[in-house]
N, C-alpha and C positions, 0 to 999 in steps of 0.2 A: 600456569597452562604452558604446555610443550610447545616450543617453537615450531612453525613448520612453514617450509618456503613461501614465497609470495605465488609462485606459478602453480605450486601444489594446492594452495589455499584457493586461489582463483578456479581452477579446475573443481576442485570439490564442490566448492559453492555453487558454481554454473550449473553443473549437472544436479546437484540438490535442488536447487531453485528452479531449473527447468522442468523436474520431475514434479515438484509442487506446482509449478503453473499449469502442466498439462492435467492434473487433477480436477481444474474448475469445470471446464467441459464435460469431463466427465460424470463429474458431480451432478451437473445439470441434467445428464442423460439418466443418470441413476435415480435421481429425484424425480424426473417425470415418469419413469416405468413405476415407482413406488406410489405416486399418485394415481395413475390407472389400476394398479393392482387393488389398492384400497379402494378405489371408486367401486369396482367390481366384487370386492369383497364384501361391501356393505350391502350391496343388491342381491346377495345371495340368499338372505334370510325371506326377500321378497319374491324372487324370481324363482328359486329353487334350484340354481347354478352350483355343479358339481366344481371340486377344486380343479379339474382339469379343462372346466369349462370357463372358470375365471381366469385361468393362465391363458388360454387360447383368446379370449375377448380382449383381456389386459394387452397382449402383445400385438393383437392386430389394432387397438387404440394407440399404442405407443408408438408403431410404424406410421400411423397416419399423423401424428402429431409431431413426430420429432423432426421433420424438415420444416417446419414452421417456428418452432423453438429456436432451431440451430439458426434459421433466417433472422428472426429477431434478436438473437445473440449477435449474429455478425452485424447488424444494424448498429445496435447498441455501439458496438467495438468502432465501428468506423466513425461514427459521430463523436464519440469521446477521443478517438486517435487525432482527428483533425482539430479538436477545441480545447483540446486539455492545457494548451498553454494560456489562452486567455481565462480558461477556467481557474488555473492554479494562479494566476498574476492577480485575479479579482478576489481569490480567497485569502490572500495573504497581503495583499497591499501593495505588491513590490511595482518598482517602476524602473525604469533603464537608468543607468548611472553613465554619464558620459566622461570621457578621460580629462577634460578640463575641469570636472567638479572633484576629482579624487585620481591624481596621477599616481601617488602610492599603490592603490587597490589595482590599479591596471598594471603596474610595473611588475606586482609579485604575480599575478595572473600570467602574464606573458612570460617571465621568467621559468616558471614551472611549465608552462606548457611547450616552450621550446625545449626543456630538457626534455621530456618525452616525446616529443615529435609530435603533439597533438595540435588540431586546429584551437584558435582561442574561441572559448564560448561569449555568449553574451553574459552582460554584469549587468544586475540589477541592486535596488538598494529598498530596503524596507525601513520606513520612518519610524523606528521604534527603538527607544533607549535599551531595552533588554538586549540580552546576546544569544543570537541563534543564526544561521545559515540553511542552505539548503540547494541542492541542485534538481534539475528538472529538464525536461524535454526528450524527443524520442530519435531527433537524427541531428546531424553536424548542423543544420540549419535553425533547429529551435533548439538547442544545448543551451543551458543558462544556468550561472552560480549566482544566486541571490544572498546577500547580506545584509544583516541589519545594522542600522547606524550605531547602535550601541557595540557590537561586536567589532567595528571597524575603529571607533574612538576608544576603545577600552583596552583591547588587546595591543601589544608591542608587535614589531615587524615578523620576529621569528613564529609567535603563536598565531597571527594572521596567516601568515604564509601556509602553516601547518593546517589550518581549516580549511583554506582553500584548496590544498593538497587532498585533504579528505574528500571533499565534493567533486574535485577531478579525478578521484579514484572512483566514485561513484558512474561518472560519465564514461571513463575508459572501460568500466568493467561491465558496463551497459547495466548497471543497477536502476538508473532512472527509468529506462525505458520498461524494463520488468515490472517496476514498482507501478508505474502508470497502467499497465494492461491488466496486473493482478488488481486495482483499484476498480477497474472500469466491470472486471468479472465480480466483483463483491457489489458492486452497484446494481447488477443485474438482480441478485437475490434480495436487496432491499428495497429494489421497486416492486418485487414481487409481493414483499411482507406487507410493503404500502397499499400496494392495490387490493390484497385480501383483507386488510384491515378496514379500508374505504368499502368495498363490498358489501362486507359485514354490517357495518353502520347502515349503508344506504338500503340494503335488502331488509333491514329490520325497519326500516321507516315507511317504505314504500309498497311492500306487499303485504297482502291478505294474510291472516293467519293460517289457513289451509294451504296457502302457497309455499310458505316459508321451509317447512321441514326439510324437503330435497336439495333446495337451494342453499340452505345455511349449512348443511352437510358438506356438500362442494367445497362451498367457501372455507368452511373450517379447515378442511383436509388441504387446500391451495395453501392457507396460512401457517399452518403446521408443517407442511413440507418446505415452503419458501423459509419458515423461520429456523428450520433444521440445516437446510443449505447455507443461509447466510451465517450461522454458528460456526459450521465448520469450514466456511470460506474464509471467514475472519482469522480462525485459528492458523490455516495456511499461508495467510497473508503475513500473519505477526511473524511466524517461522522465517518467511522471508526476509524480512526487516531484519529481524536478530542476525543473523548469519551474514547478512551484507554488511551491517555496520563494524564488525571483527574485521571484514577483510579491506573496508574502507580506509581503516584506523592502520591496518598495516602497510596499504598504499601510500598514506601520507609520510609513514616514517620511511618509507623507501624512497620517497620524491626529496624528500628533505634533509634526509639523514640525520635526522633530530626528533625522534620520538618523545623526548621529554617535553617539548615545545608543545605538541599536541596534548600531553597529558595535562601541562600546565594552563593551556587553553581549556581544556574540558573542565577542569576546576572552577575557573572562572564562569562559565557558560552554566554550570549547574546550579551556581547561585542564583541566576536570573535568566532562565530560559524563554518565561511566557512571552509570547506575540501577542499582544490582543487583539489586533483583527485577524487571526485564526480561529475560527470557529469549528470547521469542519474537521472532523476526526481522520478522513480518509488522507487529506491534504497535510495535516499535523504530523503525520509519519516520515514525510519528507525530511524533516530538518534533523539536524546533526543532533539535537536532543530534543526529544518529544516536548512541546509544549504541554504543560499540566500533566505529565507523567513524572512522578516521585523519584527524584534521583537514587533514593534509598531502597528502592523496591527491588525485591530478591526476585530471581529466576527460579523458584521454588514454589512447588504446590500451585492452586489455582491461578493464584495473582500473576505468575510467571506466564500462563497462557496469554493472556491479553495482554502482556507488554509489547511494544513494538520495538524497543531497543533494550540491549543489556542495561543492566547496572551500571551507570557512569564510573563509579569505582572499580568495577570488575574490569572495565574498559582501560582504566589508567593504569592498573595493576599488570595489565598484559603490554601495555607500551612499556611500561618501565623495565620489563623485561627483557626488551629487544638488546 
């Protein structure tokens, strides 16, 4: 891979990631219009509507519903924005690590933050012998670096420093804020899909046969639109994550001046990255190595579209070229 300067990488990835993030609300509005149009299209045969009338009624319905949908998205975002720290800590089993418990970790974090002019984040520990770490938070008050007990005990100082530098790079580059925002929007589509599935079930159980047809059509439309939106939003979120991991690796190499230390740490992490407490896919993507994702998966073909991280061998290869 051709070397590109850190600032150039940061600018390119920030632009691309911002572009991907902006597609989420656009996708919501596009799918809302598609739902309105398909609903009136199905009514064409029954009501004798022309194509022009379908477009007219669809546009009117879209304009009427759009403020409510955007309002719901905003409310969802606000709730997730303020509750994300507790949600992530609960999903990963992480808890605060005091200086008295591990001065070694605090010294490494402090030295790196001082060298970069960064405010020191909170430090959490995950009581798991596997090797993994992640950064989280949306501002200086909530920024946190979480390390598993296994990664603290099994890496030497230079390797652990490189892992911490990787996570600090995510914070410095605002990756953690971006990923949390993208997780929120993906959650919207997941919620819509779940609501549609439940509506189909309860509608089939509670309605008489002669009342089911029209309601079932609407519910199926909602389910299809939500599923399509969820699928494409997942792809966009994964694309953000893959780009960001390369940038964070490069940032760690810049901070420590020792890219081989991170390469060595990634080799050890790849042997045992699975944190047992992590069950949620959206939270798992925050880790330096996705728990449960095969380290040897290739970013080619369909499987690469669903990978939240680049293959760890590729990341090691890039680091060894610094």
